[in-house]
N, C-alpha and C positions, 0 to 999 in steps of 0.2 A: 504494498501500499504507499502509494506518494506519501512525502511527510505532510504537506500539507491538509490531503485529504483526512489523513489521520488527527491532525490538529481541529479539524472543522468539527467531526466526530466527536472528539472530548467536549468540544467548546458544547454540541447539542446535549452531550451526557449529561453534561453539568448544569447545564438551565434544566434539562429532564428533572434532573433529580431536587432541584429548588421547587419546581413546580410540584414533586411528588410532596414534598414535606412540607409547601404551605397547604395543600390541599388535601388531608387524609380524614375531612370530616365529612364525607358524604356515602352514600352507598351507589350513587353513579359514576360509574366509572369510565372514563374514555383510553384509547389507546393510541402512540402515537411512536413507531420508532421501536417497539416492545417497551416502553414506559408506559405507564396507566397514569390517567391524569382527571384528577377529580372534578366534580361538577362546579364553575363558578358563576358569578351572577354578572359577569362582563355585560352579556348580551340585555338582558331586563335593567341594568341601570340606562345603557343605551337610551332604549326603548323610552323607561321611564323621564328619562330628562328631554327626549326629544330629538335625538341625533337621528338620520341617517347614517347607514353603515359607511358611505363612502365619505361623508363628513366627519364620523368618527376617526375613521383611516387618514382621512390628511393631517388630523392633531399628530397622529402617531409617525405620519412619514410613513407608513404602507397601504398598500391598495385596500379598498371594500372587499375584497376578496378575503386577500390575507387578514386581514381582522375579522373574516367570519370565522376561518380557521382558526385562529387565534380563540375565539367566543367560542365554537363547538368542543376544543381541546384536541382539535388535528394538529394543531403546531405550538408549540411552548412560549411562553409571555416571557416578558423581560421585565425586571425592576423599573427601569424606565415608562415602559409600556403603562404599569400601574401606578407610577405616578402624574403620567399624563393623562391619563384616565380620570383619575379620582380629581384632580383638579378642574376637568373641564366640566364632571358631573358633580361637584359641589358636595363628595361625599369621601371618604376614608380607602385606604388600601384596603383594611380588614372588610370593609363593607361591600368593595367590588370583589369579595371572595366568598365570604361567609353569608352575607344577609341579601336577601331578596325582598328589594323594594315594592315589591307587590302585593307583600304576607301584612295584610290590614291587623291581625292578630300578632306577630310577631313582634318581641319586647321592644326592637329599637324603634319603629313602627308607632307603636303606642308613647313612646319617647319624644318623638318627634312632635308628636300632638302635642304634647304637655306644655302647660305654662310653666314659665320657673318656680311658680310657688308649687303646682303638682309635682314639678322634680324633686324637689325638696323631700314631697311628704314620701315619693315612691323611694327615694335616697332612704331615707328614715324606715320606713316601714321595710327595705331590702335588708337594711344593717340590720333591724330587731331580728327578723329571721336567721341572720347566719349567727348571729350572738347568739339566740336560744338554742340555736344546735349545738354551740359550743359547749354553753353549760347543762345539756340534757345528758 
């Protein structure tokens, strides 16, 4: 194998390993070059924020087709992709990986709808539950 091809393969393997480590939380799996990727919420966040595939791809300097592959788990993403998308979609990197923006019953969806006073109450209640478990 020529040296440059081997280097490219090692680089892809490294990116795949990072993807695997970051996304082991879902039963839904994707396969790419023998690596297994878990589901992310990149596509859901894009749609929730009203971006077309081509528009979001331009932000990443990739084609809409390439972004589609990244969203489907058919191509690995890089940290810089997550950083750009989180900024454009006004969310966090963790949101892109773990949080479905369309789940109205999800904890963070409830948190987003809460006022600052309600958030303080939610936090107090959560601390109370956790502290009770430590005592029990």
